[in-house]
Every structure is written in structure tokens, then in C-alpha cells.
C-alpha positions as CSV (number, residue, x, y, z in Angstrom):
1,X,0.0,0.0,0.0
2,X,1.2,3.5,-0.8
3,X,-0.1,6.6,0.9
4,X,0.7,10.1,-0.3
5,X,-0.4,13.4,1.5
6,X,-2.4,15.8,-0.6
7,X,-0.9,18.0,-3.3
8,X,-1.2,21.6,-2.3
9,X,-3.7,23.5,-4.5
10,X,-4.2,27.3,-4.8
11,X,-6.8,28.6,-2.3
12,X,-8.9,29.8,-5.2
13,X,-9.4,26.2,-6.4
14,X,-9.6,24.5,-3.0
15,X,-11.8,25.8,-0.2
16,X,-10.7,23.0,2.1
17,X,-7.4,23.7,3.9
18,X,-7.4,20.3,5.8
19,X,-4.6,17.9,4.9
20,X,-5.6,14.6,3.2
21,X,-4.1,11.2,3.0
22,X,-4.4,9.4,-0.3
23,X,-4.4,5.6,-0.6
24,X,-3.1,5.1,-4.1
25,X,-2.5,1.3,-4.3
26,X,-3.5,-1.7,-2.3
27,X,-1.3,-4.6,-3.5
28,X,-3.7,-7.2,-2.3
29,X,-6.6,-5.5,-4.2
30,X,-5.0,-3.6,-7.1
31,X,-8.4,-2.9,-8.8
32,X,-9.9,-1.4,-5.6
33,X,-10.8,2.3,-6.1
34,X,-8.4,5.0,-4.8
35,X,-9.3,6.5,-1.4
36,X,-8.9,10.0,0.0
37,X,-9.0,10.5,3.7
38,X,-9.4,14.0,5.3
39,X,-7.1,14.5,8.3
40,X,-9.2,17.4,9.6
41,X,-9.5,16.8,13.4
42,X,-7.3,13.7,13.3
43,X,-4.4,13.4,15.6
44,X,-3.5,9.8,14.9
45,X,-3.8,7.5,11.8
46,X,-3.4,3.7,12.3
47,X,-2.5,1.7,9.2
48,X,-3.6,-1.9,9.9
49,X,-5.1,-5.1,8.7
50,X,-8.9,-4.8,8.5
51,X,-11.8,-3.8,6.4
52,X,-11.8,-0.2,5.4
53,X,-11.5,3.1,7.3
54,X,-13.1,3.8,10.6
55,X,-12.9,6.9,12.8
56,X,-12.8,6.7,16.6
57,X,-12.7,10.2,18.1
58,X,-9.5,11.8,16.8
59,X,-8.1,8.5,15.5
60,X,-8.5,7.3,11.9
61,X,-8.0,3.6,11.4
62,X,-7.3,2.6,7.8
63,X,-7.9,-1.1,7.6
64,X,-6.7,-3.0,4.5
65,X,-7.9,-6.5,3.7
66,X,-4.3,-7.9,3.4
67,X,-3.6,-11.0,5.4
68,X,0.2,-10.3,5.2
69,X,-0.2,-6.9,6.8
70,X,0.5,-6.5,10.6
71,X,-2.4,-6.0,13.0
72,X,-1.1,-2.4,13.5
73,X,1.5,-1.9,10.8
74,X,2.3,1.8,11.2
75,X,1.1,5.0,12.8
76,X,1.0,8.6,11.7
77,X,0.9,11.0,14.7
78,X,0.2,14.7,14.4
79,X,3.1,17.0,15.4
80,X,1.7,20.6,14.9
81,X,1.0,21.0,11.1
82,X,2.9,17.8,10.2
83,X,2.6,14.1,10.9
84,X,5.3,11.7,12.2
85,X,5.3,8.3,10.5
86,X,6.2,5.5,12.9
87,X,6.6,1.8,12.1
88,X,4.9,-0.3,14.7
89,X,7.4,-3.1,14.7
90,X,6.0,-4.7,11.5
91,X,7.8,-7.7,10.0
92,X,8.3,-6.2,6.5
93,X,8.8,-2.6,7.5
94,X,7.6,0.9,6.5
95,X,9.3,2.9,3.8
96,X,9.4,6.7,3.5
97,X,10.2,8.0,0.0
98,X,11.6,4.5,-0.8
99,X,13.9,4.3,2.2
100,X,13.3,1.9,5.2
101,X,12.3,3.9,8.2
102,X,11.4,3.3,11.8
103,X,10.3,6.9,12.4
104,X,10.3,10.1,10.3
105,X,8.5,13.5,10.1
106,X,6.3,13.7,7.0
107,X,6.1,16.7,4.6
108,X,3.8,17.5,1.8
109,X,4.0,14.8,-0.9
110,X,5.8,12.3,1.4
111,X,5.3,8.8,0.1
112,X,4.8,6.1,2.8
113,X,4.8,2.5,1.8
114,X,4.1,-0.4,4.0
115,X,5.0,-3.9,2.9
């Protein structure tokens, strides 16, 4: 699965200033439609094995129907206007912009891949 934060747009075109998380590919279901998740009011995102997104208070859980994915694979935790990506001890790891990573601060257009 690859997740990419929203591409900034001029304010004239976009009235929504909230960041978004884009799910661009689910390797277990490559024909599944792309998904866009608003991060407005979200302080934590959990990337995990499951069936679709659910919101619990200020936590967004993005469940993917992939039997090879860890129960909780990675977390994104809000740090001011940015998010920190943290691997949750998954077997296959988390990659930020193609590099293996245990923890990293994300920026606009950061690509996060979980294997």
C-alpha cells in the first residue's frame, strides 16, 4: 500500500485547507478504487489489517484486507501542522520515499509504503 499526502492547491481552487491522505495502491486488491481521507480533526492514523476506514474520536484507522499486513503496521501521529510516521514493529517494515524507516517526520507529498 502506498499513501501520499495531498498535493497543495491554490486557495482559489480549494476551499478545504485540511490535509488529506491518499491511498493510491493496495497490492492485495489492485483494482480497488483509490481513497482520499481527510485528516481534519485527526491526531493519529493507524495503518492496519482490516476492512476499510473507521474513525474513533481523533483517530482514523485505515484497515486493509491484506492477510500479510501487521495487525497495526504503522502510525501517523500529528506534530503541529505535520505528521510523524512510525513503524509499529511490523515484519516487513515501513518505507518513506523509498527508504526503510522506523520513524520520520512527513512533509507535503511524502510517500509512505508499508510492505
